[in-house]
C-alpha positions in Angstrom: 137.2 58.1 161.2 137.3 54.8 163.1 140.7 54.0 161.5 142.0 57.3 162.6 140.8 56.8 166.1 142.4 53.3 166.2 145.7 54.7 164.9 145.6 57.4 167.6 144.9 54.8 170.2 147.8 52.6 169.0 150.2 55.6 168.8 149.4 56.4 172.4 150.4 53.0 173.7 153.8 52.4 175.2 153.7 48.6 174.5 152.2 46.9 171.5 151.9 43.3 170.4 153.3 42.4 167.1 149.8 42.2 165.6 149.0 45.7 166.9 152.2 47.1 165.5 151.4 45.6 162.1 148.0 47.1 162.2 149.5 50.5 163.0 152.2 50.6 160.3 149.8 49.3 157.7 147.9 52.6 158.3 151.1 54.6 158.9 153.8 53.0 156.6 156.1 55.9 157.1 156.8 54.7 160.6 159.1 52.1 159.0 162.1 54.1 157.9 165.8 54.2 157.8 168.0 56.2 160.1 168.7 59.0 157.5 165.0 59.1 156.6 164.2 59.5 160.3 166.6 62.4 160.7 165.2 64.0 157.5 161.6 63.6 158.7 162.5 65.1 162.1 164.0 68.2 160.3 161.0 68.5 158.0 158.5 68.1 160.8 159.2 71.5 162.4 159.2 73.3 159.1 161.7 75.1 157.0 162.1 78.4 155.2 164.1 79.0 152.0 165.7 82.0 150.4 168.3 82.9 147.8 171.2 84.8 149.3 174.3 85.8 147.3 173.2 83.4 144.6 173.1 80.4 146.9 170.1 78.6 148.5 169.8 79.3 152.2 167.6 77.0 154.3 166.4 77.7 157.8 165.5 74.4 159.4 163.4 75.4 162.4 164.2 72.0 164.1 167.7 73.3 164.7 166.4 76.2 166.8 164.2 74.3 169.2 166.5 74.3 172.2 166.9 77.1 174.7 170.6 76.2 175.2 173.1 78.1 173.1 175.2 74.9 172.3 172.1 73.1 171.1 170.7 75.8 168.9 172.1 76.6 165.4 172.0 80.3 164.4 172.6 81.2 160.8 174.6 78.9 158.5 171.7 78.8 156.0 173.9 77.4 153.3 175.2 74.7 155.6 171.7 73.7 156.5 170.7 73.6 152.8 173.7 71.4 152.1 172.9 69.1 155.0 169.4 68.7 153.8 170.5 67.8 150.3 172.9 65.2 151.5 170.2 63.7 153.8 168.0 63.3 150.7 170.7 61.2 148.9 171.4 59.1 152.1 167.7 58.2 152.2 168.2 56.5 148.9 171.6 55.0 149.6 173.0 55.2 153.1 176.6 54.6 152.2 178.4 57.8 153.2 179.4 59.7 156.4 178.6 63.4 156.7 181.7 65.2 157.9 181.7 68.8 159.0 185.1 70.5 158.5 185.8 73.9 160.0 187.9 75.8 162.5 187.4 75.5 166.2 184.3 77.4 167.3 182.6 77.5 163.9 179.5 75.7 165.2 180.3 72.2 164.0 179.5 70.6 167.3 176.6 73.0 167.8 175.0 71.8 164.6 175.1 68.1 165.6 173.9 69.1 169.1 171.0 70.9 167.5 170.2 67.8 165.3 170.4 65.6 168.4 168.0 67.9 170.3 165.6 67.9 167.4 165.7 64.1 167.2 164.9 63.8 170.9 162.0 66.2 170.6 160.7 64.5 167.4 160.8 61.0 169.0 158.3 62.2 171.6 155.7 63.1 169.0 153.2 60.6 167.3 154.9 61.2 164.0 158.3 60.4 165.4 157.3 57.1 167.1 160.1 54.5 167.2 159.7 50.9 168.1 162.0 48.3 169.5 161.7 44.5 169.7 161.7 42.8 173.1 161.6 39.0 173.5 159.6 38.1 176.5 159.4 34.8 178.4 157.2 34.1 181.5 158.7 32.4 184.5 156.9 30.3 187.1 156.4 31.3 190.7 158.2 28.2 191.9 161.9 28.5 191.1 162.1 24.7 191.1 160.1 24.5 187.9 161.5 24.8 184.5 161.4 28.5 183.9 159.6 29.7 180.8 158.7 26.3 179.6 155.5 24.9 181.0 153.6 28.2 181.0 154.9 29.2 177.6 153.7 26.1 175.9 150.2 26.0 177.5 147.3 26.1 175.1 146.3 29.8 174.9 144.0 31.5 172.5 145.5 32.0 169.1 145.9 35.7 169.6 147.3 35.4 173.2 150.5 37.3 173.8 152.9 37.7 176.8 153.6 41.3 175.6 151.4 42.8 178.2 152.4 40.7 181.2 154.0 42.5 184.1 157.8 42.8 183.8 158.4 41.2 187.2 156.8 38.0 185.8 159.0 38.0 182.7 162.5 37.4 181.5 163.2 39.6 178.5 165.9 40.2 176.0 166.1 43.6 174.3 167.0 43.6 170.7 170.7 44.6 170.5 170.6 46.2 167.0 167.3 48.1 167.0 165.9 46.0 164.2 162.7 47.1 162.6 159.8 44.7 163.6 159.1 44.4 159.9 162.2 42.3 159.5 160.6 39.6 161.6 158.5 38.8 158.6 159.7 36.9 155.6 160.1 38.8 152.3 156.8 37.6 150.9 154.9 38.8 154.0 156.8 42.1 154.0 155.6 42.8 150.5 152.1 41.8 151.5 151.9 44.1 154.5 154.4 46.9 154.1 154.9 47.3 150.4 158.0 47.2 148.3 160.1 49.8 150.2 163.7 49.0 149.7 164.5 49.6 153.3 161.9 47.0 154.3 162.9 44.4 151.8 166.7 44.6 151.8 167.5 44.5 155.5 167.6 41.6 158.0 167.4 40.8 161.6 170.5 40.9 163.7 172.1 37.5 164.6 170.7 37.7 168.1 167.1 38.3 166.9 167.3 35.7 164.1 168.6 33.0 166.5 165.9 33.7 169.1 163.2 33.7 166.5 164.3 30.4 164.9 164.7 28.7 168.2 161.2 29.7 169.4 159.7 28.5 166.1 161.6 25.2 166.3 160.5 24.5 169.8 156.9 25.2 169.1 156.9 23.2 165.9 158.4 20.3 167.7 156.3 20.3 170.8 153.1 21.1 169.1 153.9 18.6 166.2 153.4 21.3 163.6 154.0 19.8 160.2 152.6 22.4 157.9 154.4 23.8 154.9 156.7 26.8 155.6 154.2 29.7 155.5 155.6 33.0 156.7 152.4 34.0 158.5 151.9 30.7 160.2 155.5 30.2 161.3 155.7 33.7 162.8 152.4 33.2 164.5 154.1 30.5 166.6 156.6 33.0 168.0 154.4 36.1 168.2 153.3 35.6 171.8 156.9 36.1 172.8 157.3 39.3 171.0 156.7 42.7 172.6 157.0 45.9 170.6 158.0 48.8 172.9 158.0 52.4 171.9 161.4 54.1 172.5 162.7 57.6 172.6 166.0 59.1 171.5 168.3 60.3 174.2 171.7 61.7 173.8 172.3 61.8 177.5 171.5 58.1 177.9 172.9 57.0 174.5 169.6 55.7 173.2 169.3 55.8 169.4 172.1 58.4 169.4 175.7 57.8 170.4 178.6 60.2 170.6 182.2 59.1 170.2 184.4 61.7 172.0 188.0 62.4 171.0 190.3 59.6 172.0 187.7 56.8 171.9 189.3 53.6 170.9 187.6 52.3 167.8 188.0 48.7 169.1 185.1 49.4 171.5 182.7 50.8 168.9 181.1 47.4 168.6 181.7 44.2 170.4 180.1 41.1 171.8 178.9 41.4 175.3 181.3 39.5 177.6 179.2 38.9 180.6 176.1 36.7 180.6 172.6 38.1 180.7 171.4 39.3 184.0 167.8 38.1 183.9 165.7 38.4 187.0 165.5 34.6 187.8 168.0 32.9 185.5 170.9 33.6 183.3 168.8 32.8 180.2 165.2 31.8 179.5 164.7 28.0 179.6 163.1 28.1 176.2 166.5 29.2 174.7 168.6 26.7 176.7 169.9 25.0 173.5 171.4 28.1 171.9 174.0 30.7 172.7 172.4 34.1 172.4 174.9 36.8 171.3 174.6 40.4 172.4 176.1 43.4 170.6 177.4 46.2 172.8 179.2 49.5 172.4 178.4 52.8 170.7 177.4 51.3 167.4 174.8 49.2 169.1 173.4 52.2 171.0 173.3 54.3 167.8 171.5 51.6 165.8 168.5 52.9 163.9 169.7 56.3 164.8 172.7 58.6 164.7 176.4 58.1 165.5 178.4 61.3 166.0 182.2 61.2 165.9 183.5 64.4 167.5 187.1 65.1 166.2 187.7 61.3 166.8 188.5 60.1 163.4 192.0 58.9 164.1 192.2 55.2 163.8 188.8 54.6 162.3 189.5 55.3 158.6 189.6 51.6 157.8 186.5 50.9 159.8 184.4 53.6 158.1 185.6 52.5 154.6 184.9 48.9 155.3 181.6 49.6 156.9 180.2 51.4 153.9 181.9 49.3 151.3 180.3 46.2 152.8 176.8 47.8 152.9 176.9 48.6 156.6 177.8 45.1 157.6 180.2 44.1 160.4 181.8 40.8 161.4 182.0 40.7 165.2 183.3 37.5 166.8 182.0 35.4 163.9 178.6 37.1 163.8 177.5 39.1 160.8 175.7 42.3 161.8 173.9 44.8 159.4 173.5 48.0 161.2 171.0 50.7 160.2 172.6 53.9 161.4 173.7 57.3 160.1 177.3 58.3 160.6 178.2 61.9 161.2 181.2 63.7 162.5 183.3 66.9 162.7 186.9 67.8 162.5 189.1 70.8 162.1 191.2 71.4 158.9 194.5 70.6 160.6 193.4 67.2 161.7 191.9 66.5 158.4 195.2 67.3 156.7 196.8 64.8 159.0 194.3 62.1 158.1 195.1 62.7 154.4 198.5 61.3 155.1 197.0 57.9 156.1 197.2 55.2 153.4 193.5 54.5 154.0 192.4 58.0 153.3 191.7 57.5 149.6 189.2 54.8 150.4 187.9 56.9 153.3 187.3 60.0 151.1 185.0 58.2 148.7 182.7 57.5 151.7 182.6 61.1 152.9 180.2 64.0 152.2 182.2 67.0 153.4 180.5 70.2 154.5 182.8 73.1 155.1 181.6 75.1 158.0 183.1 78.7 158.3 182.5 81.3 160.9 179.4 83.5 160.4 179.9 86.5 158.2 176.6 88.2 159.1 177.1 90.2 162.2 173.4 90.3 162.9 173.3 86.5 163.3 176.5 86.7 165.3 174.8 89.1 167.6 172.1 86.5 168.4 174.8 84.1 169.6 176.3 86.7 172.0 172.9 87.8 173.1 172.3 84.5 174.8 175.5 85.0 176.8 174.6 88.6 177.7 171.1 87.5 178.7 172.5 85.2 181.3 174.7 88.0 182.6 171.8 90.4 182.8 170.6 88.5 185.9 173.6 89.7 187.8 174.9 92.7 185.9 173.7 95.7 183.9 174.5 95.4 180.2 174.3 98.7 178.3 172.6 98.8 174.9 174.6 97.9 171.7 177.3 95.9 173.6 176.6 92.5 171.9 176.0 94.1 168.5 179.4 95.8 168.5 181.2 92.8 169.8 179.7 90.7 167.0 180.5 93.4 164.4 184.2 93.4 165.5 184.4 89.6 165.3 183.0 89.5 161.8 185.2 92.3 160.6 188.2 90.3 161.7 187.1 87.5 159.4 186.8 89.6 156.2 189.2 90.6 153.5 189.2 93.8 151.4 187.3 93.9 148.1 189.2 93.2 144.9 192.3 92.0 146.8 192.4 88.4 145.6 194.8 88.3 142.5 193.6 84.8 141.7 189.9 85.7 141.4 189.0 86.1 137.7 185.2 86.5 137.9 185.4 90.3 137.8 186.4 90.1 134.2 182.8 89.2 133.4 181.7 92.5 134.9 183.7 95.4 133.3 181.2 97.9 134.7 182.1 96.7 138.2 185.9 96.8 137.5 185.4 100.5 136.4 184.5 101.2 140.1 187.6 99.5 141.4 189.1 102.7 142.7 186.0 103.3 144.9 185.5 99.6 145.9 189.0 99.1 147.1 188.5 102.0 149.5 185.6 100.2 151.2 186.5 99.4 154.8 185.8 96.0 156.3 183.1 97.7 158.3 181.4 98.7 155.0 181.8 95.1 153.7 180.4 93.7 156.9 177.3 95.8 156.5 177.0 94.7 152.8 177.1 91.1 153.9 174.4 91.7 156.5 172.0 93.5 154.2 172.8 91.6 151.1 173.1 94.9 149.2 175.0 98.2 149.3 173.9 100.2 152.4 172.7 103.7 151.6 175.1 105.2 154.2 178.1 103.6 152.5 176.9 104.8 149.1 176.6 108.3 150.5 180.0 108.3 152.1 181.7 107.4 148.8 179.5 109.7 146.7 178.2 106.8 144.6 175.6 107.7 142.0 172.4 105.8 141.7 173.7 104.0 138.6 176.9 103.0 140.5 174.9 101.7 143.4 172.8 99.6 141.0 175.9 98.2 139.4 177.3 97.1 142.8 174.0 95.6 143.9 173.7 93.7 140.6 177.1 92.1 141.1 177.0 91.6 144.9 177.3 87.9 144.3 180.6 88.4 142.5 181.9 90.4 145.4 180.8 87.8 147.9 182.3 85.0 146.0 185.8 86.6 145.8 186.7 85.3 149.2 184.0 82.8 149.9 186.5 80.0 150.1 188.7 81.8 152.6 186.6 84.3 154.7 185.5 82.8 157.9 187.3 79.5 157.5 190.7 80.3 159.1 191.0 80.6 162.9 189.5 83.7 164.2 187.5 85.1 167.1 185.1 82.3 167.8 182.5 82.2 170.5 185.0 80.5 172.8 187.3 83.5 172.7 184.4 85.9 172.9 183.0 84.1 176.0 186.4 84.4 177.8 186.9 88.1 176.9 183.3 88.9 178.1 184.0 87.3 181.4 187.2 89.2 181.8 185.5 92.4 180.8 182.9 91.8 183.5 185.7 91.4 186.1 187.1 94.8 185.1 183.8 96.5 184.5 183.2 99.7 186.5 180.2 99.8 188.9 179.1 96.3 187.9 178.0 97.0 184.4 179.4 96.3 180.9 179.1 98.8 178.0 180.5 99.2 174.5 183.0 101.6 176.0 184.4 99.2 178.6 184.2 96.4 176.0 186.3 98.3 173.5 188.8 99.0 176.2 189.1 95.2 176.9 189.5 94.5 173.2 192.2 97.1 173.0 194.0 95.3 175.8 193.8 92.0 174.0 195.1 93.5 170.7 198.0 95.4 172.3 199.1 93.2 175.2 198.0 89.6 174.2 198.2 89.7 170.5 200.9 87.0 170.4 198.5 84.6 172.2 195.9 84.7 169.4 197.3 83.4 166.0 194.5 85.1 164.1 195.5 88.4 165.5 199.2 87.8 165.1 199.1 86.5 161.5 196.0 88.5 160.3 196.3 90.5 157.1 194.1 93.2 158.6 195.2 95.4 161.5 193.0 94.6 164.4 193.7 98.0 165.9 192.4 99.7 162.8 189.3 97.5 163.0 188.8 98.7 166.6 188.9 102.3 165.3 186.2 101.4 162.8 184.2 99.9 165.6 184.5 103.1 167.6 183.3 105.1 164.6 180.3 102.8 164.2 179.5 103.2 167.9 179.5 107.0 167.5 177.2 106.6 164.5 174.8 104.6 166.6 174.8 106.8 169.6 174.6 109.9 167.3 171.2 108.7 166.1 170.2 107.7 169.6 171.1 111.0 171.2 169.3 113.0 168.5 166.2 111.2 169.5 166.9 111.9 173.2 167.4 115.6 172.4 164.5 115.7 170.1 166.6 116.9 167.2 164.9 114.7 164.6 164.4 116.9 161.5 163.9 114.1 159.0 160.2 114.8 158.7 160.9 118.4 158.0 163.4 117.6 155.4 161.1 115.2 153.6 158.4 117.8 153.7 160.7 120.4 152.1 161.8 117.9 149.4 158.1 117.2 148.5 157.5 121.0 148.3 160.6 121.4 146.2 159.5 118.7 143.8 155.7 119.3 143.6 155.4 123.1 144.1 158.8 124.0 142.6 160.3 121.7 139.9 156.9 120.5 138.6 155.9 124.1 138.1 159.1 124.8 136.2 159.4 121.7 134.1 155.8 120.5 133.6 153.7 123.6 133.9 156.6 125.7 132.5 155.6 128.8 134.6 157.3 130.8 137.3 156.8 129.9 141.0 154.5 132.5 142.6 153.3 133.2 146.1 149.7 133.7 147.2 149.8 137.3 146.1 150.9 136.3 142.6 154.5 137.5 143.0 157.4 135.6 141.3 159.4 133.9 144.1 161.1 131.4 141.9 164.7 132.2 142.9 164.0 132.6 146.6 161.9 129.4 146.7 164.6 127.3 145.1 167.5 128.9 147.0 165.9 128.3 150.5 165.0 124.7 149.9 168.2 123.8 148.1 170.3 125.2 150.9 168.3 123.0 153.3 168.3 119.9 151.1 171.7 120.1 149.4 173.6 122.7 151.4 174.1 124.8 148.3 172.2 126.3 145.4 171.9 124.1 142.2 172.5 125.0 138.6 169.7 124.4 136.1 171.3 121.2 134.9 171.6 119.8 138.5 167.9 120.7 139.1 166.9 118.9 135.9 168.9 115.8 136.9 167.2 115.8 140.3 163.8 116.0 138.7 164.6 113.3 136.1 165.8 111.0 138.9 162.4 111.5 140.7 160.4 110.9 137.5 162.3 107.8 136.6 162.2 106.1 140.1 158.8 107.1 141.5 156.4 104.2 142.0 152.8 104.6 141.1 150.3 104.0 144.0 153.0 104.8 146.6 152.5 107.9 148.9 154.8 110.7 147.8 156.6 110.9 151.2 157.4 107.1 151.0 158.8 107.6 147.4 160.9 110.5 148.6 162.4 108.5 151.5 163.3 105.6 149.2 164.7 107.6 146.3 166.4 110.4 148.1 167.6 108.6 151.2 171.2 109.8 150.9 170.1 113.4 150.4 167.9 113.2 153.5 170.8 111.7 155.5 173.2 114.5 154.5 170.7 117.3 155.1 169.9 115.9 158.5 173.6 115.9 159.5 174.0 119.5 158.4 171.1 120.5 160.7 172.5 118.6 163.6 175.9 120.3 163.2 174.2 123.6 163.7 172.9 122.5 167.1 176.3 121.7 168.6 176.3 124.4 171.3 172.8 123.5 172.3 173.8 119.8 172.6 176.8 120.6 174.8 174.6 122.6 177.2 172.1 119.8 177.5 174.8 117.2 178.1 176.2 119.3 181.0 172.7 119.6 182.5 172.0 115.9 182.2 175.3 115.0 183.8 174.7 117.3 186.8 171.2 115.8 187.3 172.6 112.3 187.3 175.2 113.4 189.9 172.5 114.6 192.1 173.1 118.3 191.6 170.2 120.8 191.5 169.5 122.6 188.3 168.8 125.9 189.8 170.4 127.8 187.0 167.8 126.5 184.6 164.3 127.7 184.1 161.5 125.3 185.2 160.8 124.5 181.5 164.5 123.7 180.8 164.8 121.6 184.0 161.7 119.7 183.0 163.1 119.1 179.5 166.4 117.7 181.1 164.4 115.2 183.1 162.4 114.2 180.1 165.6 113.7 178.1 167.0 111.5 180.9 163.9 109.4 181.0 164.1 109.0 177.2 167.7 107.8 177.5 166.9 105.4 180.4 164.0 104.0 178.4 166.5 102.8 175.8 168.0 100.3 178.2 170.6 102.4 180.2 170.7 102.7 183.9 172.0 105.8 185.7 175.6 104.5 185.8 175.8 103.6 182.2 173.9 106.7 181.2 176.5 108.8 183.1 179.4 107.0 181.4 177.8 107.5 178.0 177.1 111.3 178.5 180.6 111.8 179.7 182.0 110.0 176.7 179.8 112.1 174.4 180.9 115.3 176.1 184.6 114.5 175.6 184.0 113.6 172.0 181.4 116.2 171.1 183.3 117.2 167.9 183.0 113.7 166.6 179.4 113.3 167.7 178.0 116.2 165.8 180.3 115.7 162.8 179.0 112.3 162.0 
């Protein structure tokens, strides 16, 4: 307990002496770690979730969703996150490669590194993420005429005395230029003694600056104090320890601390260089104690990224040789005659076109062996894409009304633009392994890209799609068993070519808002703006101009999906939800009807004992199937129930699961019969929103109209967007009730 309290006390201090730091890390050895290990620890610290999706491991690193800012929060890309984590694990053992994200513009490459950066900043502020930097401190006398940093430094203090805690205004200090671990101040023998046999601890060395300062301090003290002992690591370091301050530091992307970003066009010459100007110490150019040596200072992005992360954003031109040499020489650099070993993790991003240009460079072959490439496509799950757009719409909601489903439909359209039809790749041979799936080719090739988008989102065949193509239960099971084969057919192509990215989406949303009627945006106005882009500005968007799929057809699919959504929504508004009644009738049909026929093997009778078998079956079959069934069809229906029913599950739940398509079809037939009633109620609701009195209605009917309007408004509409929606429904009533 006392040790834990002491560790907590030390972790809470901003400044430590070297002895205190050693005491701390001997209790918490994990605080001494390489740059890749620090990144990996930061990602692990916030937790992770894992799942298998389409036969691949998807990882959700919660650290990448910490920020509230859209460009610092990664959404989706579970496979990319898993790949990143795997590579980090290898870099922790051997940090000799650069992680390079390759993908089209707007595919979240920069967002991923921004999310990692934000996570590192947050982690560095926690006790577990503590980072420490060496500062060399030298006291100066009050009288400027005295020899600065000499007389006071060499006075006889207690053995454990340190200048580390002296006020800064009384000190000259030199900050370590390469973020060396304080462990490297110790000789190898002492490192093993205090910090174990960690390869990172044993194989690394101080920067030229730190080594020169340490040796000069030791030499001065040994000479002045007439130290003639044998070279003992502990004793020698003790001579210099009073001049060593260990300061806790925090990662900052903004101020380039432990994390540096090279923007496009940065000249690689300036990545690392010796500082040209002399030190700007408070009282002198350099501490008097170091008057006999020239103290080098490393500057530039590599110095700022030391013991952290260096991100190269589309700026790889001209640095192939640097990266190759850097890793081939175990992260060592020769700068103006000084030999630097830098502990940092290199990362970057680039689009495919620029990568192809780099491949023409003679240095590329060497460069490629030092790369771990992660291909980053666009998202193919429209539900995740919706989350990205939602952040944009949430900002707009402070100024505009956004009608429900707007972001969902935009995301769905963008994902559909990225997909290709099923079984359209002539070079894909995996289907040969599944002849039962090939047997369904005629049906699968009819699937729309909307159907495929829904499959990708659910990870299985949606029931509504199965119903539309009249797929049997066995056929559905076949497709679901081979969903991975379907996904992999275009996995190397879908989402990786240029397409609607968030950048295009953001611009189109802004333009849609400018043209939006009455200051609100809805799926209706959004689809109008998309239609303008497709018809008028197609030539400005290569992915529209050169796309295999017809974007206008995709827009029609989007319109159909919108009607599907509002169809269900308005049925709730009009209280036309007959699903419960249908389930009840199916249960009666199974338990009272078919069970009596096939298990009890008797006729179905009413309470008076009369045989009502034919009437009972006809009434329920007309409701459930829309027609009477033959004896064979009834038996198949009963066998399907018997084979799929799960013990211990309530009958109604089993029915909803097993006969979902039948419930869906029966419900639509019932809604179709209510068409006239729907039209009358739409007219009344429009009149009410326009301020007209409903004198032609009875009090009960008028009350129902108001209740229906309140239900509609409770779903997120305002009066203007509700009026637009009702007018749209009225002009498309045939489509509404036909869905």
